N, C-alpha and C positions, 0 to 999 in steps of 0.2 A: 464606485457603486453607491447609489443612494440607499436610504433606509428601506424604501419600498422594495427595491430589488433584493436587498439582503433578507427581508422578511419572506419574500416569495421563493427564495432559493433554499433556505435552510429551516429545519424544524427548530422551534424556539422552546427551550425547557423552562416552563413557568413554575415548576416545583419539582421536587426530587422524583425523577422518573416519569414526569408528566410533560408531554410535548404538545404545543399548539401546531396544527398542521394546515392552517388556513393560508390565505394570501390577500395582499392589499390590492385594491382596485379602485382608483379614484373616480371611475366613471359610473359607479353604482352607489346607491344610498343605503344598502344593507349588506353587511359582510357576514359570511358564515364561518363558523369556527369548529372544525373537527378536532378531537383530542385523542391522543394515544397515551396509555399508561403502560410502561415497559418495566416489568419486575421479574428479576431472575431470568428464566428461560421462557417466560410467557408475556403476552401482551393482550390488552383489550382496546378496541377502537370505539369511541363514543361519538355518535351522530356523524357518520363517516363522510357525508357530503353528497352533492348532486352529481349527476352524470358528467357534466362539464368540469367539475372539480377534480375528477379522478386522477388525472395526470399529475396535478400539483400534490395531491394528498399522497399518492403512492410514491412519488419521488422523495418526499420528505420522510415517509416511513422507511424507505431504503437507506436514507442518509442518517438515520439513527443507528444503523448497524443491524437492525432487526431483519430476520428472514420472514417473509410474509406468512409462512406456515406456523410461525410462533404465535400468531394472533389466534387466540382461543375463543374469544367472544366478540361479537358485534352488538353493541348496546344502542338501541334506538329509543329515545325518550318520548317521541311521538312518531307519526307516520308520514310527515310531509316530504315532498320530493327533494327539498334542499338538505335533508338528513339522509334519506334512503335511496336517492336516485342512482348512486353508483354501486348498489348492492350486487348486481350481477357481475360487474367487473371485479369487485372485491372477492367474491366467491371463487371466480376463475383463477385469480392470482394466488390467493391463499391456498386453495386446492387441498383442503385437509378434512378428513372425516371427523376430526375432533371439534370442528367449528360449530358453534351454536349462536343463535340470536337470543338476546335477552331484551324483552320489552314487556308489554302488558297485553292481556287477552284482547282488549278493545283495539289496540294498535295492530296486533298480529293479524287480524282479519284483513287489514289493508296492506300491511307489509307483504303478505302472501302474494299480492298482485305484482310486486317488484320481482319476486322469485319464490318458487315453491320448493327450491332445493334444500336449503339449510333448515334444520330443526329449529323451531321457535319456542322459547320458554317464556312463561309468565313469571316475572320476578317474585310474585307472591308465593309461587309454588316451590321456590328455592330459598325459602326463609328470608326473603327480602335482602339477599346479599350474594356476593360472589367473593370467594376467598382464593387468592393465589396460593401456589404451593409453598411459598415462603411464609404465608400467614397474613400478608397484607390483605386488607379487607375493603371491599366496596359495599356500601349500604344504599338501599333504594327506598325512596319516600314518595308516596303518591301525592300528586298535586292536581287532582281532577279538574278538568275544564280550564286549565291554564296551559295551553288553550284547548286541548283535546280531552275527551272523556278519560283516556288512558294515560294522560301526561304524568310523568314522574321525574324526579331528579336523582342524581347519583352523587354520593359523598365518599371521598377517599379518606379513610380514617388516619392514614399515615401522614398525609400532608395537610389535612383539614381543608381540602379543596372541595367546593361544591360545584358540580357540573349542572348548571341550573336550567338547561334547555332554553326556552323562550323567556323565562323569568329573568329580569334584569337586563334583557336585551334592549336594543334601540335601533332606530333608523338614524343614519348619521352620514352626511356627505363630507364631514370633516373628521373622518375616522382615524382613531389611534388604537393600537393594540391594548394599551393600558389606560384605563380611565383615571384622570387626574382630579382628585378631590383634595381640598385643603381644609384645615380646621375651621376656616371661615364658612365653608359650605354647610356645616352643621347648624349654624344659626342664621343662615341667609334666607331672606324672603325671596325665593328663587324667581329670577326673571329669565326671559328667553335668551338674553345675552348677558354673559357674566360681566359685572362692572369692573372686574380687575383684569381679566384676560382679553375682553372684547370678543370672545368666541361664544358659540352656542353653549348654554349650560348643559352639561351631561345629564344631570338629574331631570331636567325638563324633557330632554330627548328620550330618556328612559320612560318617563311618565307618559309621554305622547304615544309611544309604542304600546304600552300596556292598555291605554284607553282603547286602542283600535284592535289589538290582537287578543287580549283576554276576554272571556265571555261575560263576566259580571263582577261587581264589587264583592259579592259573596265568595265567588271562586278565588279571587285574588287574596282576600283577607284570610281565607282558610289556608291558602298556600303559605302566606307570610307567618301565620301562627305555627305551622309545621316547621318552617325554617328557623324561626326564632328559638326553637328548642335545641338546635344543633350548634356545636362549637365550630364556627366557620372563620377561617383566616383568609380565604381566597374564594371569590365567585368567578367561575369561568362560564359565561353564557354562550349560547349557540349563535347569537348575533351581537354586534356591538363590541365593546371593549371589556377587558378583564379588570376586576376590582380586587385590590389587595388591602389587607389590614382589617382587624376586627372593628375599629371605629368607623372606617369607611363602609364596611358591610352594614353596620347598624344605621349609619346615616342613610344609606340607600333604602333599607327596610322601612325606616321611619318616614322617609319621603313618600314611598309608595303607599303607606297606610293613609296618607293624607290626600292621595289622588282621588278625585271624585269622578263620577260619570264614566265608569269603565264598561266596555263592551256594549251590551244592549242599551244601557243608560246613556252612553256616549252618543250612539247613533240616534236615539230618541231626542236628546238635548240639541243635537245639531240638525234635526229634521232630515235625517238621512234614511229613515225607514221607508 
């Protein structure tokens, strides 16, 4: 069995009680990453995936040993169909009156069109946090217009993992689950192709994604300011690969601060308006 098959069959534990539920597909240039946090007798699902992703995601949930009814919260960090498309199937399988959706009021307007069934909470109305019965805590931080008005990120205080939604995501035809950065990357004048590996530079790919997906330099820099105040050991984005280590996290933040022509500026500079 090759690595892609292994990734597609089993949930991957990326931190204590944190599971990646996505799948590898060489025929696409953008990979989606749902995540499950399983703590005690409870679980939350973050950015659960598209309609077509449902069978992969649910199979992996079951292979963690979790019963679907133990999922107490569905967290949607914005409202795109690649995050929310399988909401009706999730509701049907979880089948619990305890289930709630956590998002932002701006997002909930649109999430309501996927399903009216499950109560929808604004994270700001629950003190910007969700606390498991064990005391494990998830914190929510607003990152408006990165890329939606109600965009936010989720931080697991136990493992210091940041679920960053589209931030730190990338388009990548040479996808790997884990982004590989070396100490040389911190001082490299980044080129499209890495002079050491001969592969596309992961930082350049992340930068190109942000230029096209984020709304503006102002929105991106505000989000980076918010994240710079958090003690992050792992970034788990909704697209692209996972980034481990404080130094690598800082390298990525520093790189993104130097990316120009984001959003509307990018389209204007490229004469795409």
